Structures are given as structure tokens and as C-alpha cells.
C-alpha positions as CSV (number, residue, x, y, z in Angstrom):
1,M,85.4,136.9,4.0
2,R,87.2,139.5,2.0
3,Y,88.8,141.0,5.1
4,T,90.3,137.7,6.3
5,L,93.9,138.8,5.6
6,T,93.6,142.3,7.1
7,A,94.9,141.4,10.6
8,P,97.8,139.3,9.5
9,A,98.9,141.9,7.0
10,I,98.8,144.7,9.5
11,L,100.7,142.6,12.1
12,F,103.3,141.8,9.4
13,A,103.9,145.5,8.8
14,V,104.0,146.4,12.5
15,I,106.5,143.6,13.2
16,L,108.6,144.5,10.2
17,L,108.8,148.2,11.4
18,A,109.5,147.1,15.0
19,A,112.3,144.8,13.8
20,L,114.0,147.9,12.3
21,A,113.9,149.7,15.7
22,L,114.9,146.7,17.9
23,P,118.4,146.2,19.1
24,R,120.6,143.8,17.1
25,S,120.3,141.1,19.8
26,W,116.5,140.9,19.3
27,F,116.8,140.3,15.5
28,W,116.1,136.5,15.7
29,V,113.1,137.0,18.0
30,A,111.5,139.4,15.4
31,W,112.6,137.1,12.5
32,F,110.9,134.0,14.0
33,W,107.8,135.9,14.9
34,Q,107.6,137.2,11.4
35,M,108.1,133.7,9.9
36,N,105.3,132.4,12.1
37,N,103.1,135.2,10.9
38,I,103.9,134.5,7.2
39,S,103.2,130.8,7.6
40,L,99.8,131.5,9.3
41,M,98.9,134.0,6.6
42,G,99.7,131.3,4.0
43,M,97.5,128.8,5.8
44,T,94.7,131.4,6.0
45,L,95.0,132.0,2.2
46,Y,94.9,128.3,1.5
47,M,91.8,127.7,3.7
48,H,90.0,130.7,2.3
49,R,90.6,129.5,-1.2
50,R,89.4,126.0,-0.4
51,L,86.3,127.0,1.5
52,R,85.2,129.6,-1.1
53,R,84.7,126.7,-3.6
54,L,82.0,125.1,-1.4
55,P,78.3,126.0,-1.6
56,E,77.0,129.0,0.4
57,D,74.5,127.0,2.5
58,I,77.2,125.2,4.6
59,W,78.2,125.5,8.2
60,I,81.9,125.5,9.0
61,Q,83.1,124.5,12.5
62,D,86.7,125.4,13.2
63,G,88.1,123.2,16.0
64,G,91.6,124.6,16.0
65,T,93.3,121.7,14.4
66,V,90.4,120.3,12.5
67,V,87.9,122.2,10.2
68,T,84.6,120.3,9.9
69,V,82.2,121.3,7.1
70,Y,78.4,120.5,7.5
71,A,76.1,120.7,4.4
72,P,72.4,120.0,3.9
73,R,73.3,117.9,0.9
74,D,76.4,115.8,-0.3
75,I,79.1,118.1,-1.6
76,G,81.7,115.5,-2.2
77,E,85.2,115.5,-0.9
78,M,86.8,118.8,-0.1
79,N,90.2,117.4,-1.3
80,R,88.9,117.5,-4.9
81,E,90.6,120.2,-7.0
């Protein structure tokens, strides 16, 4: 899981460089694309941090909007800090 942020970070750099080369009329397109990428990167960091606290013998099913965690034993609530 240590390479989780590689793709968003590379995409961030590419879009930033592309925004410098785009015409002025395309500024907001690049800006909104960049903000979307930053928010997704933040969500990835958050989920990575939360899931790393769980035991290693779990199975994680990502359904797009819902992440379900299956474990062979009770691990308690994931919302616990």
C-alpha cells in the first residue's frame, strides 16, 4: 500500500504543468480538475490511514461508495480513533 499515492501525485504534477501551457480561457477547467484530484488524494490518504490500523488478516471490498471490511474475528468499530 505504500504506492497508493503515486498515481494521484503524478497526475497532480502533469495537470499543473499543463495548466501553465493552456490558454487563459482554459484556466478554470484545469483548476477544477486539479481541485478534484486534490480532494481524491485527500480521501485516499484518509482511507489509507484508517485501513492500516486494522489487522492484516482482513478482506476489504470497495464498492465505489461503500467500503466493507470482513474479518475472521470481531475488530470493533472502524470509527474508533
